[in-house]
N, C-alpha and C positions, 0 to 999 in steps of 0.2 A: 479376509475381514470376517470376523466371527463375533458373535454375541456371547458374553460369558454365561455359562450355565450356573454359576455360583451367585448370580445377582439375587439379593434378598427380595422375596415376593411379599411385600407389605402393603397394606391399604393406605389410602391417602390420609385417613383419620389417624392412623397409628404411626405416622412418620416420626423418625428420630431426628430429622433435619440434619443428618450427618453426611449427606452426599449432595452433589451438585451435578446437573446435566449441562454439558457445554457443547455448542455447535460452532465450529470454526471452519471456514472454507478456503483459506489461502495461506501460503507459506509465510508471508510477512506477519500476519495475525498470529500464526502458530508460535512465532518467537515471542511476541508480546504476551500472549496468554500463558506461555511457559513461565515467564517471570511472575505473572499474576498468581498462577497456581503455587509457585514457590512461596510467595508471601502467605497465601491462604493456609498452606500446610505448616508454615512456621507458626502462624497464629493459632491454628486448630489442627494439630498433628493427626487426629483421628478422622479428619474429613476426607471422603473419597470423591474423586472427580472422574466422570465417565462421559463418553459421547464421541464427537467427531473432531478430529484435529490432525496434527502432523507430528513429525519425529521429535521436535523439541518438547512438545507437550508430553509425549510418551516418556522422554527422559525425565521430565519433571514429575512423573508418577500418575499421569492420566491414563485411564483404561480406554484405549481406542477401540470403538466398535467399527469405525470407518476411518480411512486415512484420506485427508484432504489433498494429498498429492495426486489423487485420481481426478481432481476437478479442474485441471489446467485447460480451461476453455475460455474463449473471449467472444463476446457478442451474442445477441439473442438467437440469431439464426443458427450459429454453430453449437448452441446448447441443446437444440431440439433432439438430437440423437441420444442425449444423455437423460432425457425425461424419465424413462423407466428406472434408471439407476437412482435418480433423486426421489422418485416416488417410493422406492424400496427403502431408502434411507429414512424418509419421513415416517413410514409405517413402523420400521424397527425402533426408531428412537421414541416414538410415541408409546409403543408397547413397553419399552424399557422404563420409561417414566412411570407408567402405571405399575409395573412390578416393583421398582426400586423406591418410588415415592421420594424424590429429591426435595431438598429445601427450596430450590429455585431452578429455573432454566436460565442459563447464561448464553445469550446469543451474541455473536461477535461478527460485526461487519457483514459481508456475504449477503447483501440485501436481496439479490435475486431469489435466494432460497429462504433466508431467515425471516423476512417480513411475512411471507405467506405461512411459514412454519409457526410464527407467533400466533396467527389466527387459529391454526389447527390445535396448538397447545391450549389456547384460551377456550376454545369451543369444547375441548374434552376435559380440561382440568380448570374449572372456573376460578378456584382459589389459589392456584399455584403462582407464586411471584415470578415474573419474567423480567430479567435484567438485560438491557442491551448495551454492550460495551463496544465502542468505536462505531459511531453512527454511519450507516450507509448514506451516501450523499443524495438522498431523494429530495432534499430541500432545493437542489439545483436543477433537477430535471423531471422529477415525478412527485410534485407536491401533494397530490391526492393521497399518496401512500402515508402521509403524516396522519391522516384520519385513522387509517388501520393501526398505525403504531399507537396512537392515543387510546384506541379501544383496547389494546392488548398489553402494552408494556407498563410495568410497575415503575421502572426508573431507567433513564438513559444516563450512561456514563460516557461523556463525550471528551474528545481529545483536542478540540479546537474551541477557543473561548466563545466565539460568536454563535456556536451551535447551541449552547445552553439557553440563550435567549429565544432562539427559534423554537425549541421544544417547549419551553415554558409558556410561550404565547399560545401554543396549541393545547395547553393544559396537561402537559406531560412532565412529571417531576424529572429534573435533570441536574447533573453536576459536572462541571469541568474538572477532570482529575489530573490534567497535565498531559503533555504529549510524550510518547515513548522516545522520540528522538532527542528530547531534552533531559533524559535520565542522566546522561553524562555530557553536559554541555561543552566541556573543555575539548572534546574530540573534534569539534567543528572549527577550532582555532588551528592555525598552521603549526603543526608539531615538528615538521621536518622542513628543512630549507629546500627551495626550488632546485638548488644544485644537487642535493642528495637524492631527491625523488627522480629528477631527470637522469642522473647517472645510473640509478637503479634500473630505470626503464630503457637505458641505452639511447637516450635522446640528447640533443644539443640544448643546454639551458639558455643559450643566447638566442635561440629561435622561438617564435611564437608557437603555442600549443593549443589545439582544440581537442577536447575530450568528448567522445560520442557514447551515449547510452541509449541503444536502440530498443530495449525492452527485455523482459525476462520470460516471455511466453512465446510459444512457437509461432502463432499467427501474427504477433507483433513483429517478429523478425522477418517473416515472409512479406508483410505489408510495408515495412519501413526500409529494409536494406536496399531495394532498387533506388529509392529516393536518396538515401545516404550515399550510396556509391556514385551516383551521377553528380551529386553536389560536391563530393570530395574531389572528383576529377576536375570539375569546373574551377573550384577554388585553387587547386594546385596549378592549373594552367595560368592563372592570373597572379597568384602569390605562391610561387614554388617553395619558398622558405618555410611555409606553415607546416607543422608536424601534426599528425592526427593519431590519437590513441582511442581504440574502440574497446569498451569494457564488455566482457562476456560474463553473464551472471552465474552460469554453472556449466558443467561439462556437456550436458545435452544441448544447451543453447550454443555452446562453442562449436559443436559439430554442425549445427544448423547454419550458423554464421559462415562457417567454412564453405558449406554447400552454396549459400547465396553469393558469396564473394566469387566463387568459381563460375557461377552462372553469369555474374557481371564482369567476368574476366578482369578482376581487380585482385592482384596478388600482394599480400602484405610484405613490407620490406622497405628499405631505405629509398629504393627507386620510386615507389609510389607514395612514400611518406606516411603509410598507414602501419600502425603497430597494434597488435592485439594483446590485451592483458586480462587477467582474471579479476573478479569483483573484490578480491582480497586487498587490492591496492586502492580501492575507491576513496577511502578516507584520507589517503595521502595524496591522491591524484586531484581531487576536487579543489582543494585550496590553492594549488599551484597552477592550475590551468588558466589560460588567458580567456577562454570562452568554452562554454559547454553546449553541446547539442543534446537535449534531454527529451526522451519520450515522456509525455504527460503522465504524471504519477508521483510516487514517493521520491524518486530521484530529484524532481524539481524542488521538493521541500528540503532535501539534504543539500542541494546546491545553494538554496536560499540561505541556509544556516551557515554555509561557508562563505557567503557574500561573494560568490563568483558569478560574473555575468553569464547569461544563458539565452538560448533560443529554445522554446518549447514546440514540439511537433507531435502529431498523432494522426494516424489514418486507420480506420477500421472498416468493418463491413457496412454496406450502404443501408441495409435494413435498420440496424442499430442506430446509425447516424441520423436517419430521417425521423425515427421515433423520438430520439433525444431532441432533435431540432424542433419538432412540433410542440414539445411540452417544456422545454427548458425555461427556467425562471431567472437564471444568472447569465450575464453577458460573457463571463470569462470562465476558463476551465483550469488554468494553471494556478498552483497553490500560491506563488508569490503575488500574482495578480488578485486572487481572491482575498488574501490577507491584506494587501495594500488597498483594495477597493478601487483599483484603477489599472490601466494598462502600463505596467512597470516594465515587463519584458515581452518580446514578441511571441505571439502564439500562432502557429501554423497548423490549423486543424482541418482535416479532411480535404476539401477543395483547395485550401491554401497550402497543404502539405506537398509542395512541389520543389524540385531541385532549384529552380531559378529563384524562388523566394528565399530558400535557405541560403543560397549564395549571396543574394542581395543583402540580407541582414548581417550575414557574417562579414562581408567586406565593409559594410558601414561601421560595424563595431570594431573590427580589427584596424581599420584605417584611421579611426578617430579615437585615440586612447581616452580622451576626456569623456566620451560617451560611456565607455566601460567603467571608468572611475566613478562617474555619477551613479550608474546602475548599481555598482558594488556598495556605495555609501547607502543607497536607499534600501537595498536588500539587508544590510547589516541592522537597520532599525527594526526589521520585522521579527528578529529573534526573540525579543522580550515578550511578544504577544503569546508565545507558546508556553510561558510559565516556567517554573523551576520545581524541583522536588521529584518524588518517586511516584509516577503514575500508577505503578502496579500495587504499591502499598495503599495508596488512596483508594483505588478500586476495590482491593481486598477488604478493607475496612467497611466500605459501603455494602458489599455483598454479605459479609458476616452479620452486619446489623439487620439487613433485610431478612435473612434466614433465622435470625434470633439467636445467633451464637455469641456468647460473651468472649471478649478478648482480655488477655492479661494486662 
């Protein structure tokens, strides 16, 4: 991780407004911002983008000073040992902003770092526009941080429609630009028959299928796999015909899942009914599954768009959990329940994330097809809330307007 020695050393007053500083902290946002950068460069070919991001952004032409692949940590307590690293990132990026004088700072999600960083930017560069794309969900658990955002942010570009009203009520200019998952809405419809997908996976299409998504980070796998393994065995004893497919998000996670399964003495194969697949089959798997066990997060939204019944689960470190419990302002954490404004699908969070609960809800839903059908119908109605169109182009146009660049 190095800082370019060729960065232009210009003063704030002499800015040409032809560069943007961006700070991205996770891999899913890296993909979204890569698309956004693609539109920015299409509309303004001479625009230079530098900062913190991942491999997709680098492919799109972003000059990476730091790679967000190094930030794979979950929970407040587990981030403590990375404080010096983040302090160094803050210092380097602030110094680069002073040298390069960008047209704006573009902060993307990553609230644990970016909200505080917005204050550092505002304190040092009073007139620099700060655009926040993909809102951190502080409105759900840390509402006091909205005051900090109102003080620092020039505009919020949000991906959920209800967020626009939340920020506008706090006096923060905001626009709903559309959700990245709705860029190609047709992918959420069943493109392949159940027969095709099940055959590809080596499964029996006549038997029920539960798809499991335990997480994409190390600590999530460590926290969730004992519960998943115990629940799977339990269900198989009662309903031996049920097949389970467990999605592995990447090669590193696949190795960790293998370690956890070995610890739990659960060997994948037809005898146990557990089959492992890569994330490449997710979009084919989700629409044909009878039920999904999904770690709270983006997967629950993808499952919602496929209108597939699900059970949401999550277990994290207790320090983070108690802090959220003390300050949370919403009753629900799963995206389908947040969008519906009610308990549409079961949520098994922290104390409730136990094998017996997962088994109970699974058997209820598998034994009563009408319950799954009703859940699927209600999930299908939520898709329209996320809008249509190109979120990246909408966001790019907003950013170029803010930095004063005209588009053709």
